[in-house]
N, C-alpha and C positions, 0 to 999 in steps of 0.2 A: 504494501500499500505506499501510496506517494504522500507524505506528511510535510506540512510547510515547516520551514526552519523556525525555530524559537527566535524571537526578536525581543531582547530584554536589555534594559538599561544597565548600567555597570553597579548602581545602587538604586534599584527599582524602588518606588513608593507603592505602587501597585502593579501586580501582574494580573492580566485578565486571562482566563481559561474557559476555552470552549470544549468541543470534543470533535476530533478527527475520527470520523467512522469510514469503514471500507465500503459502505453501501451508498456513499455519497454519489449523487447523480453525475457529477462530473469533476475531474480533477481541478482543484483549485491553484492559482497563481498568487492570490493574496488572501489575506484574512479578510472574512466577513464580506466577500464580494458577490454573494448571490443577488438575483433581483430581489427587492422588497425587504432587503435587511436594513435596519435601521441603526445598526452598531455604530456606524461613523457619525451619524447625525445627532444620537445620543451621547456620544463621548464629548462631542463639542458643546451641545446645548447644556449638558451637565455642569460644565467648566473644568473637566479633567483635561481637555485639550483648549488651549487659548484661541485656536484657529480651526478653520473646517478643514477636515482631512477626507480623503477618498480612499478606497481599497489599495490604488496603487501607491498610496503615501504610506502604506503600513509601516516601513522601516522608520518612519518618522517618530514613531512613538518613543523610540530609544532617547531622542533628545528631549522628550517630555517627561522623562524619569519613570516611564511606564514600560509594560512588558506584554508580550502576547504569545501564548503557548496554548496547547490542546492536551487534552487527555486522550490517549491513544486507544481506540478501540479495535480489537482483533476479532472479525467475524469468522475467521477460518476454524474457530474452536467452537464446540458445542456445550454448553452456551457459550456466547460470546465474551471474551474476558477483555479486560481494561489494565493498561500498564500503570497501575496505581504506584507500584514502587519506584518507577521512573519520575513521576509527576513529584512525589515528596523528596526523591533526591535532588531533583533540579531547583526545587523552592528552598530547601535547605542550603544549596549552594549560593542561589541568588540573595536570599535573605530580605524579601520586600516586607514592607509593614504590612500589607494586605495581599491576599489572593482572592480574587472576585471571580466568582463562576458566572459565566454568561448565560445560564440558564439553570432552572430548578433541576433539569434531569442530570446534568453534569454534577451538580453539587450533590443529588441523591446518590449517585454512583459512589461518589468519593466518601460520602457520610456512611453508606452501608459498609465500604471497604475499611475504613478506620473505627467502625463501632459505634458511631454516632447516630442519633435519631435523626429522621427526616427532617432537614432545615425548610423553613419558609423563607420568603425574600427578606433582605436586610442582613444585619450581623448574624453570624450562625451561633456565636456563642463558644467555638473551639477553634482550633488553629490547625495548620497543616505546617509541619517543620518550622514552628515559631512565627508562621504568618496568619493574623487573624484573617477569618473567612468571611466574606460577603457575598451573598447571593443576589444576584440581578436578574430580572425577567428576560427570558429569551427575546433575542432582537430581530429572529425570522419573521418575515410577512406573515407567516402561518400562525404566529402568536399576537393577533391583534383581536383583543375581547375588551370588555367593560369593567373588568375587575381583576386587579394584580394584587391580591392578598388584601383586600379592602381598600384599595386606592383604584382611581379611574385611569392612570396612566402609568406608562413605565419610566417616564423621566423623573418622576418624584424619587424613585429608588436610585437613579444615577446621582442624582443631585444629593442624595443622603451620603452616598460613598465619597462625592466631591468634598463635602463639608467635612467628613470624618478625616479626610488627608489635607485639609486646608485650602483646597482650591475654591475660588470664587466662580459663580455662575456668570458668563458674560452678558454685559449691559443690556 
């Protein structure tokens, strides 16, 4: 399976973690590049990025003190397995303040693998290799609904994370 390379600042404040799944419909060249995905818009509108970025700008997150990685899913096993040990090791090397999962699905897989309860959105109350965990609502176009754990939008969760790390929402 083709997996995107990790893009992580030397001393990241937040590493954002999605899931690389073998069943994805097409190989990706950049993070969060699928049509309808609002990742890049939410990153900017929340204040985590002071400038608007697009998928082809993904390497620029390093300059912002951020990181992008994926939990790798291996579908060739039955049932599918996830490379949780690799994720924990990488987070331990990078030492970010926060590890933010970009969907509940990814957060649930990691929580189960580490023996934690299924988290809701927001701070999870546990860590991965010393990084506090924050669960963001999925950014896929398929995840458009009217209730995000009691809130009407996804942006407010992203703004909460930005506030926790001391980033201002753009004017």
